[in-house]
C-alpha positions in Angstrom: -21.4 18.1 -4.1 -21.4 14.2 -4.4 -20.6 11.8 -7.0 -22.9 9.6 -8.4 -22.2 6.4 -10.4 -24.3 7.9 -13.3 -21.5 10.6 -13.3 -18.6 8.1 -12.8 -19.6 6.3 -15.8 -19.6 9.5 -17.8 -16.1 10.1 -16.9 -15.1 6.3 -17.7 -16.5 6.5 -21.1 -14.9 9.7 -22.0 -12.4 9.5 -24.7 -8.8 10.8 -23.9 -7.8 12.0 -27.2 -10.5 14.7 -27.3 -10.2 16.0 -23.9 -6.5 16.2 -24.1 -6.6 19.5 -26.9 -8.7 21.1 -24.7 -6.3 20.9 -21.8 -3.6 21.6 -24.4 -5.5 25.0 -25.9 -6.2 26.5 -22.0 -2.4 26.0 -21.3 -1.2 27.5 -24.6 -3.1 30.7 -24.0 -1.9 30.7 -20.1 1.3 31.0 -21.8 2.3 27.3 -21.1 3.4 24.4 -23.4 2.8 20.8 -24.7 5.8 19.6 -23.3 4.9 20.8 -19.4 1.3 19.3 -20.0 2.7 16.4 -20.8 5.2 16.5 -18.0 2.5 16.6 -15.6 0.4 14.0 -17.0 3.2 11.2 -16.7 4.3 12.9 -13.4 0.6 11.6 -12.7 0.1 8.4 -14.8 3.8 6.8 -15.0 3.3 6.7 -19.0 6.1 7.8 -20.5 5.7 9.7 -23.2 5.6 7.0 -26.1 3.0 5.4 -24.4 1.0 8.2 -23.5 1.2 9.5 -27.4 -0.3 5.5 -28.4 -3.2 6.2 -25.8 -4.3 9.3 -27.4 -3.7 7.7 -31.1 -5.4 4.8 -29.9 -8.5 6.9 -28.8 -8.5 5.3 -25.3 -11.7 6.1 -22.3 -10.9 7.7 -19.3 -11.6 3.9 -18.0 -8.9 2.3 -20.2 -6.5 5.2 -19.5 -6.9 4.7 -16.0 -6.5 1.4 -15.3 -3.0 1.3 -17.4 -1.7 4.3 -15.4 0.5 3.8 -12.4 -0.9 6.5 -10.4 1.8 8.5 -8.4 2.4 7.6 -4.5 2.5 11.1 -3.7 -1.3 11.3 -5.5 -2.8 11.8 -2.4 -1.2 15.2 -1.6 -3.4 16.6 -4.3 -6.3 18.4 -2.6 -8.5 20.7 -3.3 -11.8 21.9 -5.4 -12.5 21.2 -9.5 -15.9 21.6 -10.7 -17.6 21.7 -7.4 -15.6 18.2 -6.4 -13.8 18.3 -3.2 -10.8 16.1 -4.3 -10.3 14.3 -1.0 -14.2 13.8 -0.5 -14.7 11.6 -3.0 -15.6 8.6 -2.2 -13.2 5.6 -2.7 -15.7 3.4 -4.9 -15.8 6.7 -7.8 -11.8 6.3 -7.7 -11.7 6.8 -11.3 -13.6 10.1 -11.5 -11.1 10.8 -8.1 -8.0 10.1 -10.3 -9.7 12.4 -13.1 -10.3 15.5 -11.2 -6.6 15.2 -9.3 -5.4 15.0 -13.1 -7.6 18.3 -13.8 -6.5 20.3 -10.7 -2.6 19.5 -11.5 -3.7 21.5 -15.2 -5.3 23.8 -13.7 -2.2 24.7 -11.2 -0.3 24.5 -14.3 -2.6 27.1 -16.0 -2.7 29.5 -13.1 1.0 29.8 -12.9 1.5 27.7 -10.4 5.5 26.5 -10.4 6.4 23.0 -11.7 8.1 22.0 -8.7 5.1 22.7 -6.5 3.0 21.3 -8.8 4.7 17.8 -8.9 4.2 17.5 -5.2 6.6 16.0 -3.1 6.9 14.6 0.3 
């Protein structure tokens, strides 16, 4: 599937704090923890725990969330399909959408029981 400007804008305007509980509920159902979720998000974004919590409390949009993030240098290693979109084929003009799908891919892997050392890509 191809990303459109409309789809990119829809994701950009989502409130991270409204999506975070859905990530957490999915992981808890699969035997994972909030600490593991936060570890994955902090690895990907460069946020520390306090900053992550502040962004949740402030109800920032995905646009603000990813603008403030310092995306991990190994994020290019996150590949695969999420919600019908092949991450590595998402055009550079839709960087925010790509980053949101990369983060979701990491969370999917966590939910499926993949080991943390595999999720947190190392070269």
